[in-house]
Residue, then its C-alpha position, 0 to 999 in steps of 0.5 A: m437048210p439052204v446054204e447061202v453063198s457069196v461070189g467069193d465063196l463060189i470062186r473059192l469053190g472053183v465053180l466060178t472064175e473072177d473073170e466070169a463074175s466080173r462080166s455078168l453075175k446073171v449070166a453066171a447064175a444061169r450057168l450055175k443053175r443049168e449045172k445044178i450048183v445053185k438053186t437061186f440068185r438074189v440080185r439085190s443082195l448078190i447071194f446065191v443059194l446052193e442046190q440041195r439033194s432031195n433029202g435037203d442035204c447040201i450037194f457037197l456032202d458025201k453019202n456019209r454026210r461029210c463035206t467034200v469041199y471042206e478046205k474050200r467051203p463057203e464062209i457060212c460053213r466055216q462059221f458053222p460050229k460058232i453058230g447053229p443048233k450045237p455051237g462048238f460041234c462040227p461032225y467033220q473029221p479029217k482023214 
């Protein structure tokens, strides 16, 4: 399932700077596409769609399907246990 993120999410993830975001989101989106971090950028809604692995997993999941950016994860991921197919369930287990 595609993960839709905002500019604030990308800044929190550390893949976009506030300065870069304030200059041109189209230019930033092009760079993030080249780096295979985002798949698309929706100009009208200012939503970025994160790239996915060939199996459909988020690029930030490791081989055990654990989030590698858990502390900096996008807002939609922060809301995941409250919404989704299993409300209240999150497979993340801190180390």
